mmCIF file of the N, C-alpha and C atoms, coordinates in Angstrom:
data_MODEL
# 
_entry.id   MODEL 
# 
loop_
_atom_site.group_PDB 
_atom_site.id 
_atom_site.type_symbol 
_atom_site.label_atom_id 
_atom_site.label_alt_id 
_atom_site.label_comp_id 
_atom_site.label_asym_id 
_atom_site.label_entity_id 
_atom_site.label_seq_id 
_atom_site.pdbx_PDB_ins_code 
_atom_site.Cartn_x 
_atom_site.Cartn_y 
_atom_site.Cartn_z 
_atom_site.occupancy 
_atom_site.B_iso_or_equiv 
_atom_site.pdbx_formal_charge 
_atom_site.auth_seq_id 
_atom_site.auth_comp_id 
_atom_site.auth_asym_id 
_atom_site.auth_atom_id 
_atom_site.pdbx_PDB_model_num 
ATOM 1   N N  . MET A 1 1  ? -1.467  -21.322 -4.753  1.00 0.00 ? 1  MET A N  1 
ATOM 2   C CA . MET A 1 1  ? -0.142  -21.217 -5.331  1.00 0.00 ? 1  MET A CA 1 
ATOM 3   C C  . MET A 1 1  ? -0.067  -22.189 -6.512  1.00 0.00 ? 1  MET A C  1 
ATOM 4   N N  . ASN A 1 2  ? 0.612   -21.755 -7.568  1.00 0.00 ? 2  ASN A N  1 
ATOM 5   C CA . ASN A 1 2  ? 0.747   -22.600 -8.749  1.00 0.00 ? 2  ASN A CA 1 
ATOM 6   C C  . ASN A 1 2  ? 2.197   -22.563 -9.237  1.00 0.00 ? 2  ASN A C  1 
ATOM 7   N N  . ILE A 1 3  ? 2.467   -23.268 -10.321 1.00 0.00 ? 3  ILE A N  1 
ATOM 8   C CA . ILE A 1 3  ? 3.839   -23.401 -10.821 1.00 0.00 ? 3  ILE A CA 1 
ATOM 9   C C  . ILE A 1 3  ? 4.433   -22.058 -11.229 1.00 0.00 ? 3  ILE A C  1 
ATOM 10  N N  . ASP A 1 4  ? 3.599   -21.147 -11.739 1.00 0.00 ? 4  ASP A N  1 
ATOM 11  C CA . ASP A 1 4  ? 4.121   -19.835 -12.123 1.00 0.00 ? 4  ASP A CA 1 
ATOM 12  C C  . ASP A 1 4  ? 4.614   -19.049 -10.910 1.00 0.00 ? 4  ASP A C  1 
ATOM 13  N N  . THR A 1 5  ? 3.897   -19.142 -9.818  1.00 0.00 ? 5  THR A N  1 
ATOM 14  C CA . THR A 1 5  ? 4.305   -18.442 -8.596  1.00 0.00 ? 5  THR A CA 1 
ATOM 15  C C  . THR A 1 5  ? 5.624   -19.002 -8.071  1.00 0.00 ? 5  THR A C  1 
ATOM 16  N N  . VAL A 1 6  ? 5.723   -20.312 -8.042  1.00 0.00 ? 6  VAL A N  1 
ATOM 17  C CA . VAL A 1 6  ? 6.937   -20.956 -7.528  1.00 0.00 ? 6  VAL A CA 1 
ATOM 18  C C  . VAL A 1 6  ? 8.131   -20.689 -8.445  1.00 0.00 ? 6  VAL A C  1 
ATOM 19  N N  . ALA A 1 7  ? 7.930   -20.873 -9.735  1.00 0.00 ? 7  ALA A N  1 
ATOM 20  C CA . ALA A 1 7  ? 9.024   -20.649 -10.691 1.00 0.00 ? 7  ALA A CA 1 
ATOM 21  C C  . ALA A 1 7  ? 9.440   -19.183 -10.709 1.00 0.00 ? 7  ALA A C  1 
ATOM 22  N N  . GLY A 1 8  ? 8.474   -18.291 -10.592 1.00 0.00 ? 8  GLY A N  1 
ATOM 23  C CA . GLY A 1 8  ? 8.791   -16.861 -10.555 1.00 0.00 ? 8  GLY A CA 1 
ATOM 24  C C  . GLY A 1 8  ? 9.637   -16.498 -9.353  1.00 0.00 ? 8  GLY A C  1 
ATOM 25  N N  . GLU A 1 9  ? 9.313   -17.072 -8.213  1.00 0.00 ? 9  GLU A N  1 
ATOM 26  C CA . GLU A 1 9  ? 10.108  -16.803 -7.005  1.00 0.00 ? 9  GLU A CA 1 
ATOM 27  C C  . GLU A 1 9  ? 11.521  -17.351 -7.170  1.00 0.00 ? 9  GLU A C  1 
ATOM 28  N N  . GLY A 1 10 ? 11.646  -18.535 -7.775  1.00 0.00 ? 10 GLY A N  1 
ATOM 29  C CA . GLY A 1 10 ? 12.971  -19.111 -8.012  1.00 0.00 ? 10 GLY A CA 1 
ATOM 30  C C  . GLY A 1 10 ? 13.806  -18.241 -8.946  1.00 0.00 ? 10 GLY A C  1 
ATOM 31  N N  . THR A 1 11 ? 13.191  -17.753 -10.011 1.00 0.00 ? 11 THR A N  1 
ATOM 32  C CA . THR A 1 11 ? 13.904  -16.883 -10.951 1.00 0.00 ? 11 THR A CA 1 
ATOM 33  C C  . THR A 1 11 ? 14.292  -15.572 -10.288 1.00 0.00 ? 11 THR A C  1 
ATOM 34  N N  . ASN A 1 12 ? 13.414  -15.057 -9.448  1.00 0.00 ? 12 ASN A N  1 
ATOM 35  C CA . ASN A 1 12 ? 13.700  -13.824 -8.721  1.00 0.00 ? 12 ASN A CA 1 
ATOM 36  C C  . ASN A 1 12 ? 14.899  -14.019 -7.790  1.00 0.00 ? 12 ASN A C  1 
ATOM 37  N N  . LEU A 1 13 ? 14.916  -15.124 -7.053  1.00 0.00 ? 13 LEU A N  1 
ATOM 38  C CA . LEU A 1 13 ? 16.043  -15.416 -6.154  1.00 0.00 ? 13 LEU A CA 1 
ATOM 39  C C  . LEU A 1 13 ? 17.356  -15.573 -6.935  1.00 0.00 ? 13 LEU A C  1 
ATOM 40  N N  . LYS A 1 14 ? 17.279  -16.292 -8.060  1.00 0.00 ? 14 LYS A N  1 
ATOM 41  C CA . LYS A 1 14 ? 18.458  -16.467 -8.903  1.00 0.00 ? 14 LYS A CA 1 
ATOM 42  C C  . LYS A 1 14 ? 18.974  -15.101 -9.384  1.00 0.00 ? 14 LYS A C  1 
ATOM 43  N N  . GLY A 1 15 ? 18.052  -14.217 -9.746  1.00 0.00 ? 15 GLY A N  1 
ATOM 44  C CA . GLY A 1 15 ? 18.436  -12.885 -10.207 1.00 0.00 ? 15 GLY A CA 1 
ATOM 45  C C  . GLY A 1 15 ? 19.094  -12.061 -9.111  1.00 0.00 ? 15 GLY A C  1 
ATOM 46  N N  . ARG A 1 16 ? 18.556  -12.147 -7.902  1.00 0.00 ? 16 ARG A N  1 
ATOM 47  C CA . ARG A 1 16 ? 19.172  -11.414 -6.794  1.00 0.00 ? 16 ARG A CA 1 
ATOM 48  C C  . ARG A 1 16 ? 20.581  -11.926 -6.510  1.00 0.00 ? 16 ARG A C  1 
ATOM 49  N N  . PHE A 1 17 ? 20.753  -13.260 -6.590  1.00 0.00 ? 17 PHE A N  1 
ATOM 50  C CA . PHE A 1 17 ? 22.073  -13.845 -6.377  1.00 0.00 ? 17 PHE A CA 1 
ATOM 51  C C  . PHE A 1 17 ? 23.054  -13.362 -7.445  1.00 0.00 ? 17 PHE A C  1 
ATOM 52  N N  . LYS A 1 18 ? 22.619  -13.423 -8.706  1.00 0.00 ? 18 LYS A N  1 
ATOM 53  C CA . LYS A 1 18 ? 23.495  -12.996 -9.808  1.00 0.00 ? 18 LYS A CA 1 
ATOM 54  C C  . LYS A 1 18 ? 23.871  -11.517 -9.680  1.00 0.00 ? 18 LYS A C  1 
ATOM 55  N N  . GLU A 1 19 ? 22.883  -10.699 -9.344  1.00 0.00 ? 19 GLU A N  1 
ATOM 56  C CA . GLU A 1 19 ? 23.157  -9.273  -9.204  1.00 0.00 ? 19 GLU A CA 1 
ATOM 57  C C  . GLU A 1 19 ? 24.138  -9.014  -8.056  1.00 0.00 ? 19 GLU A C  1 
ATOM 58  N N  . SER A 1 20 ? 23.939  -9.691  -6.934  1.00 0.00 ? 20 SER A N  1 
ATOM 59  C CA . SER A 1 20 ? 24.856  -9.533  -5.801  1.00 0.00 ? 20 SER A CA 1 
ATOM 60  C C  . SER A 1 20 ? 26.261  -10.009 -6.146  1.00 0.00 ? 20 SER A C  1 
ATOM 61  N N  . LEU A 1 21 ? 26.348  -11.138 -6.839  1.00 0.00 ? 21 LEU A N  1 
ATOM 62  C CA . LEU A 1 21 ? 27.642  -11.649 -7.266  1.00 0.00 ? 21 LEU A CA 1 
ATOM 63  C C  . LEU A 1 21 ? 28.310  -10.673 -8.236  1.00 0.00 ? 21 LEU A C  1 
ATOM 64  N N  . GLY A 1 22 ? 27.523  -10.126 -9.151  1.00 0.00 ? 22 GLY A N  1 
ATOM 65  C CA . GLY A 1 22 ? 28.055  -9.129  -10.078 1.00 0.00 ? 22 GLY A CA 1 
ATOM 66  C C  . GLY A 1 22 ? 28.567  -7.900  -9.358  1.00 0.00 ? 22 GLY A C  1 
ATOM 67  N N  . ASP A 1 23 ? 27.844  -7.475  -8.311  1.00 0.00 ? 23 ASP A N  1 
ATOM 68  C CA . ASP A 1 23 ? 28.292  -6.344  -7.495  1.00 0.00 ? 23 ASP A CA 1 
ATOM 69  C C  . ASP A 1 23 ? 29.623  -6.669  -6.819  1.00 0.00 ? 23 ASP A C  1 
ATOM 70  N N  . ALA A 1 24 ? 29.713  -7.887  -6.288  1.00 0.00 ? 24 ALA A N  1 
ATOM 71  C CA . ALA A 1 24 ? 30.904  -8.279  -5.538  1.00 0.00 ? 24 ALA A CA 1 
ATOM 72  C C  . ALA A 1 24 ? 32.148  -8.352  -6.415  1.00 0.00 ? 24 ALA A C  1 
ATOM 73  N N  . VAL A 1 25 ? 31.992  -8.829  -7.640  1.00 0.00 ? 25 VAL A N  1 
ATOM 74  C CA . VAL A 1 25 ? 33.164  -8.992  -8.508  1.00 0.00 ? 25 VAL A CA 1 
ATOM 75  C C  . VAL A 1 25 ? 33.298  -7.872  -9.530  1.00 0.00 ? 25 VAL A C  1 
ATOM 76  N N  . GLY A 1 26 ? 32.352  -6.934  -9.509  1.00 0.00 ? 26 GLY A N  1 
ATOM 77  C CA . GLY A 1 26 ? 32.427  -5.803  -10.435 1.00 0.00 ? 26 GLY A CA 1 
ATOM 78  C C  . GLY A 1 26 ? 32.083  -6.155  -11.875 1.00 0.00 ? 26 GLY A C  1 
ATOM 79  N N  . ASP A 1 27 ? 31.241  -7.143  -12.072 1.00 0.00 ? 27 ASP A N  1 
ATOM 80  C CA . ASP A 1 27 ? 30.850  -7.587  -13.406 1.00 0.00 ? 27 ASP A CA 1 
ATOM 81  C C  . ASP A 1 27 ? 29.493  -6.974  -13.770 1.00 0.00 ? 27 ASP A C  1 
ATOM 82  N N  . ARG A 1 28 ? 29.523  -5.937  -14.604 1.00 0.00 ? 28 ARG A N  1 
ATOM 83  C CA . ARG A 1 28 ? 28.291  -5.234  -14.987 1.00 0.00 ? 28 ARG A CA 1 
ATOM 84  C C  . ARG A 1 28 ? 27.328  -6.136  -15.770 1.00 0.00 ? 28 ARG A C  1 
ATOM 85  N N  . GLU A 1 29 ? 27.866  -7.002  -16.604 1.00 0.00 ? 29 GLU A N  1 
ATOM 86  C CA . GLU A 1 29 ? 27.026  -7.928  -17.387 1.00 0.00 ? 29 GLU A CA 1 
ATOM 87  C C  . GLU A 1 29 ? 26.243  -8.854  -16.459 1.00 0.00 ? 29 GLU A C  1 
ATOM 88  N N  . LEU A 1 30 ? 26.895  -9.381  -15.447 1.00 0.00 ? 30 LEU A N  1 
ATOM 89  C CA . LEU A 1 30 ? 26.235  -10.256 -14.486 1.00 0.00 ? 30 LEU A CA 1 
ATOM 90  C C  . LEU A 1 30 ? 25.183  -9.491  -13.680 1.00 0.00 ? 30 LEU A C  1 
ATOM 91  N N  . GLN A 1 31 ? 25.487  -8.237  -13.346 1.00 0.00 ? 31 GLN A N  1 
ATOM 92  C CA . GLN A 1 31 ? 24.516  -7.397  -12.644 1.00 0.00 ? 31 GLN A CA 1 
ATOM 93  C C  . GLN A 1 31 ? 23.261  -7.198  -13.495 1.00 0.00 ? 31 GLN A C  1 
ATOM 94  N N  . ARG A 1 32 ? 23.457  -6.863  -14.776 1.00 0.00 ? 32 ARG A N  1 
ATOM 95  C CA . ARG A 1 32 ? 22.315  -6.649  -15.675 1.00 0.00 ? 32 ARG A CA 1 
ATOM 96  C C  . ARG A 1 32 ? 21.519  -7.937  -15.876 1.00 0.00 ? 32 ARG A C  1 
ATOM 97  N N  . ASP A 1 33 ? 22.213  -9.042  -16.012 1.00 0.00 ? 33 ASP A N  1 
ATOM 98  C CA . ASP A 1 33 ? 21.544  -10.330 -16.188 1.00 0.00 ? 33 ASP A CA 1 
ATOM 99  C C  . ASP A 1 33 ? 20.714  -10.666 -14.950 1.00 0.00 ? 33 ASP A C  1 
ATOM 100 N N  . GLY A 1 34 ? 21.262  -10.375 -13.789 1.00 0.00 ? 34 GLY A N  1 
ATOM 101 C CA . GLY A 1 34 ? 20.534  -10.610 -12.540 1.00 0.00 ? 34 GLY A CA 1 
ATOM 102 C C  . GLY A 1 34 ? 19.300  -9.731  -12.428 1.00 0.00 ? 34 GLY A C  1 
ATOM 103 N N  . ALA A 1 35 ? 19.440  -8.469  -12.821 1.00 0.00 ? 35 ALA A N  1 
ATOM 104 C CA . ALA A 1 35 ? 18.292  -7.562  -12.782 1.00 0.00 ? 35 ALA A CA 1 
ATOM 105 C C  . ALA A 1 35 ? 17.208  -8.026  -13.757 1.00 0.00 ? 35 ALA A C  1 
ATOM 106 N N  . ALA A 1 36 ? 17.614  -8.498  -14.931 1.00 0.00 ? 36 ALA A N  1 
ATOM 107 C CA . ALA A 1 36 ? 16.653  -9.000  -15.916 1.00 0.00 ? 36 ALA A CA 1 
ATOM 108 C C  . ALA A 1 36 ? 15.938  -10.242 -15.382 1.00 0.00 ? 36 ALA A C  1 
ATOM 109 N N  . ASP A 1 37 ? 16.666  -11.113 -14.710 1.00 0.00 ? 37 ASP A N  1 
ATOM 110 C CA . ASP A 1 37 ? 16.045  -12.299 -14.113 1.00 0.00 ? 37 ASP A CA 1 
ATOM 111 C C  . ASP A 1 37 ? 15.024  -11.901 -13.044 1.00 0.00 ? 37 ASP A C  1 
ATOM 112 N N  . GLN A 1 38 ? 15.324  -10.869 -12.284 1.00 0.00 ? 38 GLN A N  1 
ATOM 113 C CA . GLN A 1 38 ? 14.389  -10.413 -11.254 1.00 0.00 ? 38 GLN A CA 1 
ATOM 114 C C  . GLN A 1 38 ? 13.096  -9.890  -11.877 1.00 0.00 ? 38 GLN A C  1 
ATOM 115 N N  . VAL A 1 39 ? 13.217  -9.144  -12.972 1.00 0.00 ? 39 VAL A N  1 
ATOM 116 C CA . VAL A 1 39 ? 12.022  -8.642  -13.653 1.00 0.00 ? 39 VAL A CA 1 
ATOM 117 C C  . VAL A 1 39 ? 11.207  -9.818  -14.204 1.00 0.00 ? 39 VAL A C  1 
ATOM 118 N N  . SER A 1 40 ? 11.897  -10.773 -14.807 1.00 0.00 ? 40 SER A N  1 
ATOM 119 C CA . SER A 1 40 ? 11.230  -11.954 -15.350 1.00 0.00 ? 40 SER A CA 1 
ATOM 120 C C  . SER A 1 40 ? 10.530  -12.739 -14.241 1.00 0.00 ? 40 SER A C  1 
ATOM 121 N N  . GLY A 1 41 ? 11.204  -12.915 -13.131 1.00 0.00 ? 41 GLY A N  1 
ATOM 122 C CA . GLY A 1 41 ? 10.616  -13.640 -12.006 1.00 0.00 ? 41 GLY A CA 1 
ATOM 123 C C  . GLY A 1 41 ? 9.407   -12.927 -11.431 1.00 0.00 ? 41 GLY A C  1 
ATOM 124 N N  . SER A 1 42 ? 9.497   -11.625 -11.303 1.00 0.00 ? 42 SER A N  1 
ATOM 125 C CA . SER A 1 42 ? 8.367   -10.849 -10.778 1.00 0.00 ? 42 SER A CA 1 
ATOM 126 C C  . SER A 1 42 ? 7.170   -10.917 -11.723 1.00 0.00 ? 42 SER A C  1 
ATOM 127 N N  . THR A 1 43 ? 7.445   -10.878 -13.008 1.00 0.00 ? 43 THR A N  1 
ATOM 128 C CA . THR A 1 43 ? 6.374   -10.983 -13.997 1.00 0.00 ? 43 THR A CA 1 
ATOM 129 C C  . THR A 1 43 ? 5.687   -12.341 -13.904 1.00 0.00 ? 43 THR A C  1 
ATOM 130 N N  . ARG A 1 44 ? 6.478   -13.386 -13.805 1.00 0.00 ? 44 ARG A N  1 
ATOM 131 C CA . ARG A 1 44 ? 5.897   -14.731 -13.723 1.00 0.00 ? 44 ARG A CA 1 
ATOM 132 C C  . ARG A 1 44 ? 5.105   -14.908 -12.429 1.00 0.00 ? 44 ARG A C  1 
ATOM 133 N N  . LYS A 1 45 ? 5.590   -14.327 -11.330 1.00 0.00 ? 45 LYS A N  1 
ATOM 134 C CA . LYS A 1 45 ? 4.836   -14.392 -10.078 1.00 0.00 ? 45 LYS A CA 1 
ATOM 135 C C  . LYS A 1 45 ? 3.500   -13.661 -10.222 1.00 0.00 ? 45 LYS A C  1 
ATOM 136 N N  . ALA A 1 46 ? 3.496   -12.531 -10.925 1.00 0.00 ? 46 ALA A N  1 
ATOM 137 C CA . ALA A 1 46 ? 2.254   -11.777 -11.137 1.00 0.00 ? 46 ALA A CA 1 
ATOM 138 C C  . ALA A 1 46 ? 1.268   -12.592 -11.971 1.00 0.00 ? 46 ALA A C  1 
ATOM 139 N N  . ILE A 1 47 ? 1.772   -13.283 -12.986 1.00 0.00 ? 47 ILE A N  1 
ATOM 140 C CA . ILE A 1 47 ? 0.916   -14.149 -13.793 1.00 0.00 ? 47 ILE A CA 1 
ATOM 141 C C  . ILE A 1 47 ? 0.330   -15.257 -12.922 1.00 0.00 ? 47 ILE A C  1 
ATOM 142 N N  . GLY A 1 48 ? 1.144   -15.806 -12.051 1.00 0.00 ? 48 GLY A N  1 
ATOM 143 C CA . GLY A 1 48 ? 0.656   -16.831 -11.129 1.00 0.00 ? 48 GLY A CA 1 
ATOM 144 C C  . GLY A 1 48 ? -0.429  -16.296 -10.202 1.00 0.00 ? 48 GLY A C  1 
ATOM 145 N N  . ALA A 1 49 ? -0.243  -15.077 -9.734  1.00 0.00 ? 49 ALA A N  1 
ATOM 146 C CA . ALA A 1 49 ? -1.252  -14.466 -8.867  1.00 0.00 ? 49 ALA A CA 1 
ATOM 147 C C  . ALA A 1 49 ? -2.558  -14.246 -9.626  1.00 0.00 ? 49 ALA A C  1 
ATOM 148 N N  . LEU A 1 50 ? -2.450  -13.843 -10.885 1.00 0.00 ? 50 LEU A N  1 
ATOM 149 C CA . LEU A 1 50 ? -3.652  -13.676 -11.704 1.00 0.00 ? 50 LEU A CA 1 
ATOM 150 C C  . LEU A 1 50 ? -4.371  -15.005 -11.911 1.00 0.00 ? 50 LEU A C  1 
ATOM 151 N N  . ARG A 1 51 ? -3.608  -16.055 -12.161 1.00 0.00 ? 51 ARG A N  1 
ATOM 152 C CA . ARG A 1 51 ? -4.210  -17.383 -12.331 1.00 0.00 ? 51 ARG A CA 1 
ATOM 153 C C  . ARG A 1 51 ? -4.923  -17.820 -11.050 1.00 0.00 ? 51 ARG A C  1 
ATOM 154 N N  . ASP A 1 52 ? -4.290  -17.586 -9.908  1.00 0.00 ? 52 ASP A N  1 
ATOM 155 C CA . ASP A 1 52 ? -4.918  -17.941 -8.633  1.00 0.00 ? 52 ASP A CA 1 
ATOM 156 C C  . ASP A 1 52 ? -6.206  -17.150 -8.423  1.00 0.00 ? 52 ASP A C  1 
ATOM 157 N N  . PHE A 1 53 ? -6.164  -15.857 -8.740  1.00 0.00 ? 53 PHE A N  1 
ATOM 158 C CA . PHE A 1 53 ? -7.344  -15.004 -8.592  1.00 0.00 ? 53 PHE A CA 1 
ATOM 159 C C  . PHE A 1 53 ? -8.473  -15.498 -9.478  1.00 0.00 ? 53 PHE A C  1 
ATOM 160 N N  . ALA A 1 54 ? -8.145  -15.809 -10.745 1.00 0.00 ? 54 ALA A N  1 
ATOM 161 C CA . ALA A 1 54 ? -9.170  -16.275 -11.679 1.00 0.00 ? 54 ALA A CA 1 
ATOM 162 C C  . ALA A 1 54 ? -9.772  -17.597 -11.214 1.00 0.00 ? 54 ALA A C  1 
ATOM 163 N N  . ARG A 1 55 ? -8.953  -18.454 -10.627 1.00 0.00 ? 55 ARG A N  1 
ATOM 164 C CA . ARG A 1 55 ? -9.456  -19.733 -10.115 1.00 0.00 ? 55 ARG A CA 1 
ATOM 165 C C  . ARG A 1 55 ? -10.351 -19.518 -8.891  1.00 0.00 ? 55 ARG A C  1 
ATOM 166 N N  . ASP A 1 56 ? -9.950  -18.611 -8.012  1.00 0.00 ? 56 ASP A N  1 
ATOM 167 C CA . ASP A 1 56 ? -10.682 -18.394 -6.763  1.00 0.00 ? 56 ASP A CA 1 
ATOM 168 C C  . ASP A 1 56 ? -11.911 -17.505 -6.929  1.00 0.00 ? 56 ASP A C  1 
ATOM 169 N N  . GLN A 1 57 ? -11.869 -16.592 -7.900  1.00 0.00 ? 57 GLN A N  1 
ATOM 170 C CA . GLN A 1 57 ? -12.953 -15.634 -8.117  1.00 0.00 ? 57 GLN A CA 1 
ATOM 171 C C  . GLN A 1 57 ? -13.341 -15.605 -9.597  1.00 0.00 ? 57 GLN A C  1 
ATOM 172 N N  . PRO A 1 58 ? -13.897 -16.673 -10.140 1.00 0.00 ? 58 PRO A N  1 
ATOM 173 C CA . PRO A 1 58 ? -14.137 -16.736 -11.582 1.00 0.00 ? 58 PRO A CA 1 
ATOM 174 C C  . PRO A 1 58 ? -15.116 -15.677 -12.101 1.00 0.00 ? 58 PRO A C  1 
ATOM 175 N N  . VAL A 1 59 ? -16.141 -15.345 -11.345 1.00 0.00 ? 59 VAL A N  1 
ATOM 176 C CA . VAL A 1 59 ? -17.116 -14.361 -11.811 1.00 0.00 ? 59 VAL A CA 1 
ATOM 177 C C  . VAL A 1 59 ? -16.481 -12.973 -11.873 1.00 0.00 ? 59 VAL A C  1 
ATOM 178 N N  . VAL A 1 60 ? -15.764 -12.606 -10.836 1.00 0.00 ? 60 VAL A N  1 
ATOM 179 C CA . VAL A 1 60 ? -15.101 -11.307 -10.817 1.00 0.00 ? 60 VAL A CA 1 
ATOM 180 C C  . VAL A 1 60 ? -14.039 -11.239 -11.911 1.00 0.00 ? 60 VAL A C  1 
ATOM 181 N N  . ALA A 1 61 ? -13.273 -12.313 -12.086 1.00 0.00 ? 61 ALA A N  1 
ATOM 182 C CA . ALA A 1 61 ? -12.242 -12.342 -13.118 1.00 0.00 ? 61 ALA A CA 1 
ATOM 183 C C  . ALA A 1 61 ? -12.863 -12.205 -14.500 1.00 0.00 ? 61 ALA A C  1 
ATOM 184 N N  . ALA A 1 62 ? -13.993 -12.848 -14.753 1.00 0.00 ? 62 ALA A N  1 
ATOM 185 C CA . ALA A 1 62 ? -14.667 -12.733 -16.046 1.00 0.00 ? 62 ALA A CA 1 
ATOM 186 C C  . ALA A 1 62 ? -15.154 -11.312 -16.266 1.00 0.00 ? 62 ALA A C  1 
ATOM 187 N N  . ALA A 1 63 ? -15.682 -10.681 -15.220 1.00 0.00 ? 63 ALA A N  1 
ATOM 188 C CA . ALA A 1 63 ? -16.149 -9.297  -15.347 1.00 0.00 ? 63 ALA A CA 1 
ATOM 189 C C  . ALA A 1 63 ? -14.988 -8.353  -15.639 1.00 0.00 ? 63 ALA A C  1 
ATOM 190 N N  . VAL A 1 64 ? -13.879 -8.538  -14.960 1.00 0.00 ? 64 VAL A N  1 
ATOM 191 C CA . VAL A 1 64 ? -12.699 -7.696  -15.205 1.00 0.00 ? 64 VAL A CA 1 
ATOM 192 C C  . VAL A 1 64 ? -12.199 -7.908  -16.630 1.00 0.00 ? 64 VAL A C  1 
ATOM 193 N N  . ALA A 1 65 ? -12.141 -9.151  -17.081 1.00 0.00 ? 65 ALA A N  1 
ATOM 194 C CA . ALA A 1 65 ? -11.692 -9.445  -18.442 1.00 0.00 ? 65 ALA A CA 1 
ATOM 195 C C  . ALA A 1 65 ? -12.612 -8.794  -19.464 1.00 0.00 ? 65 ALA A C  1 
ATOM 196 N N  . LEU A 1 66 ? -13.908 -8.805  -19.213 1.00 0.00 ? 66 LEU A N  1 
ATOM 197 C CA . LEU A 1 66 ? -14.871 -8.186  -20.120 1.00 0.00 ? 66 LEU A CA 1 
ATOM 198 C C  . LEU A 1 66 ? -14.645 -6.680  -20.200 1.00 0.00 ? 66 LEU A C  1 
ATOM 199 N N  . VAL A 1 67 ? -14.466 -6.028  -19.070 1.00 0.00 ? 67 VAL A N  1 
ATOM 200 C CA . VAL A 1 67 ? -14.237 -4.582  -19.054 1.00 0.00 ? 67 VAL A CA 1 
ATOM 201 C C  . VAL A 1 67 ? -12.920 -4.228  -19.733 1.00 0.00 ? 67 VAL A C  1 
ATOM 202 N N  . VAL A 1 68 ? -11.868 -4.977  -19.461 1.00 0.00 ? 68 VAL A N  1 
ATOM 203 C CA . VAL A 1 68 ? -10.568 -4.713  -20.092 1.00 0.00 ? 68 VAL A CA 1 
ATOM 204 C C  . VAL A 1 68 ? -10.661 -4.929  -21.598 1.00 0.00 ? 68 VAL A C  1 
ATOM 205 N N  . GLY A 1 69 ? -11.306 -6.003  -22.011 1.00 0.00 ? 69 GLY A N  1 
ATOM 206 C CA . GLY A 1 69 ? -11.476 -6.261  -23.438 1.00 0.00 ? 69 GLY A CA 1 
ATOM 207 C C  . GLY A 1 69 ? -12.254 -5.164  -24.123 1.00 0.00 ? 69 GLY A C  1 
ATOM 208 N N  . TRP A 1 70 ? -13.324 -4.701  -23.494 1.00 0.00 ? 70 TRP A N  1 
ATOM 209 C CA . TRP A 1 70 ? -14.122 -3.612  -24.033 1.00 0.00 ? 70 TRP A CA 1 
ATOM 210 C C  . TRP A 1 70 ? -13.275 -2.348  -24.179 1.00 0.00 ? 70 TRP A C  1 
ATOM 211 N N  . ALA A 1 71 ? -12.471 -2.047  -23.158 1.00 0.00 ? 71 ALA A N  1 
ATOM 212 C CA . ALA A 1 71 ? -11.628 -0.857  -23.196 1.00 0.00 ? 71 ALA A CA 1 
ATOM 213 C C  . ALA A 1 71 ? -10.581 -0.966  -24.301 1.00 0.00 ? 71 ALA A C  1 
ATOM 214 N N  . LEU A 1 72 ? -9.980  -2.139  -24.447 1.00 0.00 ? 72 LEU A N  1 
ATOM 215 C CA . LEU A 1 72 ? -8.953  -2.321  -25.473 1.00 0.00 ? 72 LEU A CA 1 
ATOM 216 C C  . LEU A 1 72 ? -9.525  -2.269  -26.877 1.00 0.00 ? 72 LEU A C  1 
ATOM 217 N N  . LEU A 1 73 ? -10.775 -2.628  -27.033 1.00 0.00 ? 73 LEU A N  1 
ATOM 218 C CA . LEU A 1 73 ? -11.400 -2.606  -28.354 1.00 0.00 ? 73 LEU A CA 1 
ATOM 219 C C  . LEU A 1 73 ? -12.010 -1.256  -28.698 1.00 0.00 ? 73 LEU A C  1 
ATOM 220 N N  . GLY A 1 74 ? -11.779 -0.274  -27.856 1.00 0.00 ? 74 GLY A N  1 
ATOM 221 C CA . GLY A 1 74 ? -12.203 1.082   -28.182 1.00 0.00 ? 74 GLY A CA 1 
ATOM 222 C C  . GLY A 1 74 ? -13.427 1.561   -27.450 1.00 0.00 ? 74 GLY A C  1 
ATOM 223 N N  . GLY A 1 75 ? -13.903 0.826   -26.493 1.00 0.00 ? 75 GLY A N  1 
ATOM 224 C CA . GLY A 1 75 ? -15.093 1.232   -25.761 1.00 0.00 ? 75 GLY A CA 1 
ATOM 225 C C  . GLY A 1 75 ? -14.911 2.519   -24.984 1.00 0.00 ? 75 GLY A C  1 
ATOM 226 N N  . LEU A 1 76 ? -13.690 2.840   -24.628 1.00 0.00 ? 76 LEU A N  1 
ATOM 227 C CA . LEU A 1 76 ? -13.445 4.059   -23.854 1.00 0.00 ? 76 LEU A CA 1 
ATOM 228 C C  . LEU A 1 76 ? -12.977 5.219   -24.720 1.00 0.00 ? 76 LEU A C  1 
ATOM 229 N N  . ARG A 1 77 ? -12.979 5.032   -26.026 1.00 0.00 ? 77 ARG A N  1 
ATOM 230 C CA . ARG A 1 77 ? -12.517 6.100   -26.927 1.00 0.00 ? 77 ARG A CA 1 
ATOM 231 C C  . ARG A 1 77 ? -13.417 7.302   -26.898 1.00 0.00 ? 77 ARG A C  1 
ATOM 232 N N  . GLY A 1 78 ? -14.656 7.074   -26.570 1.00 0.00 ? 78 GLY A N  1 
ATOM 233 C CA . GLY A 1 78 ? -15.599 8.168   -26.593 1.00 0.00 ? 78 GLY A CA 1 
ATOM 234 C C  . GLY A 1 78 ? -16.082 8.443   -28.001 1.00 0.00 ? 78 GLY A C  1 
ATOM 235 N N  . ASP A 1 79 ? -16.031 7.454   -28.853 1.00 0.00 ? 79 ASP A N  1 
ATOM 236 C CA . ASP A 1 79 ? -16.453 7.604   -30.234 1.00 0.00 ? 79 ASP A CA 1 
ATOM 237 C C  . ASP A 1 79 ? -17.963 7.787   -30.271 1.00 0.00 ? 79 ASP A C  1 
ATOM 238 N N  . THR A 1 80 ? -18.415 8.944   -30.717 1.00 0.00 ? 80 THR A N  1 
ATOM 239 C CA . THR A 1 80 ? -19.843 9.232   -30.716 1.00 0.00 ? 80 THR A CA 1 
ATOM 240 C C  . THR A 1 80 ? -20.445 9.131   -32.108 1.00 0.00 ? 80 THR A C  1 
ATOM 241 N N  . ARG A 1 81 ? -19.695 8.645   -33.088 1.00 0.00 ? 81 ARG A N  1 
ATOM 242 C CA . ARG A 1 81 ? -20.246 8.483   -34.442 1.00 0.00 ? 81 ARG A CA 1 
ATOM 243 C C  . ARG A 1 81 ? -21.348 7.440   -34.423 1.00 0.00 ? 81 ARG A C  1 
ATOM 244 N N  . ARG A 1 82 ? -22.348 7.660   -35.185 1.00 0.00 ? 82 ARG A N  1 
ATOM 245 C CA . ARG A 1 82 ? -23.449 6.692   -35.273 1.00 0.00 ? 82 ARG A CA 1 
ATOM 246 C C  . ARG A 1 82 ? -23.814 6.460   -36.684 1.00 0.00 ? 82 ARG A C  1 
# 
């Protein structure tokens, strides 16, 4: 567990609270703000999970990064020009 995981969970909880409060008082802006906080918190938790994975499995993480980088740079385009 790292700071991103903890902070992401805190932001997620804050978002759920805001959304529930918005539901209770009928405040659509507060509901939307709460939903946005939940997305932000979930994203940060995912980043934390990736960091933990990379720390625990560095060889596998490097291989995945290499494949993703290759794909993003056009390796999967199927370009057959020579």
